[in-house]
C-alpha positions in Angstrom: 14.1 8.0 -10.3 10.4 7.5 -11.1 9.7 11.1 -10.3 10.9 12.1 -13.8 8.2 10.1 -15.5 5.6 11.2 -13.0 6.5 14.9 -13.6 6.3 14.3 -17.4 2.9 12.8 -16.9 1.8 15.9 -14.9 3.1 18.1 -17.7 1.3 16.1 -20.4 -2.0 16.2 -18.5 -1.7 20.0 -18.0 -0.9 20.6 -21.7 -3.9 18.4 -22.7 -6.3 20.5 -20.6 -4.7 24.0 -21.3 -6.2 24.2 -24.9 -3.0 25.6 -26.3 -2.7 28.4 -23.8 0.4 29.2 -21.7 0.2 27.7 -18.2 1.1 30.2 -15.5 0.8 27.9 -12.4 -0.4 24.5 -11.3 -1.3 23.0 -8.0 -0.2 19.4 -7.5 -1.4 17.3 -4.6 1.0 14.6 -3.4 0.1 12.3 -0.5 2.7 11.6 2.1 2.1 7.9 1.7 2.3 8.0 -2.2 6.1 7.1 -2.3 6.6 10.2 -4.5 9.3 12.6 -3.3 7.9 16.2 -3.7 11.4 17.7 -3.9 12.3 15.4 -6.7 9.2 16.4 -8.7 10.1 20.0 -8.2 13.6 19.3 -9.4 12.4 17.5 -12.5 9.7 20.1 -13.3 12.1 22.7 -14.7 13.8 20.2 -17.1 10.6 18.5 -18.2 8.7 21.8 -18.8 11.5 23.4 -20.9 10.3 24.4 -24.4 6.7 23.7 -23.5 3.7 26.0 -22.6 4.6 25.3 -19.0 8.1 26.7 -19.1 8.4 29.3 -16.3 5.2 28.2 -14.6 5.0 28.1 -10.9 4.3 24.6 -9.4 2.7 24.6 -6.0 2.9 21.2 -4.2 0.3 20.5 -1.6 1.2 17.6 0.7 -1.7 15.6 2.2 -1.2 13.7 5.5 -1.8 10.0 5.8 -5.0 8.9 7.5 -6.4 5.5 8.1 -9.5 3.7 9.5 -8.9 1.0 12.0 -10.9 -2.2 11.3 -10.3 -3.3 14.9 -11.5 -0.3 17.0 -13.3 1.7 14.3 -11.3 4.9 14.9 -9.6 7.2 12.4 -5.9 7.2 12.9 -3.0 9.3 11.5 -0.5 7.3 9.4 3.1 8.2 8.7 3.9 5.0 6.8 1.9 2.7 4.4 1.6 -0.2 6.8 1.4 1.8 10.0 -0.5 0.7 13.1 -3.5 2.3 14.7 -2.4 4.9 17.2 -5.5 4.2 19.3 -5.3 0.4 19.8 -2.1 -0.7 18.0 -3.8 -2.9 15.5 -2.3 -3.4 12.0 -5.7 -3.8 10.4 -5.8 -0.3 9.1 -7.3 0.8 5.8 -5.8 3.9 4.2 -8.3 6.7 3.8 -6.0 9.4 2.5 -2.4 10.2 1.9 -1.8 8.2 -1.4 -3.0 11.0 -3.6 -1.1 12.2 -6.7 -3.2 14.6 -8.7 -3.2 18.0 -10.5 -5.7 20.0 -8.5 -5.7 23.2 -10.5 -4.0 24.9 -13.4 -4.0 28.6 -14.1 -3.7 29.6 -17.8 -3.0 32.8 -19.6 -6.2 33.9 -21.4 
């Protein structure tokens, strides 16, 4: 399960930017095309944050939809899978515009 190492990376990043202060909450953005399972990250978070400044913090996961740009017809098209076809013309020449994100958007620290 690669979500364990992803979750540990999220925690390491937060600790690096918290300046030694307790972290109360964090917002994590996970794209629906990122191949990361949000429920697995939530599950791993409690174990990975134990005995750190994130223990007991609230993690909010924001999922972003997949969106592509069709190179054939020039339209924006929703994507539900990495190699999805354009919903306008059916072409597979679609460039992903969003949905692959995996980032910590915000952390709230105790002052």
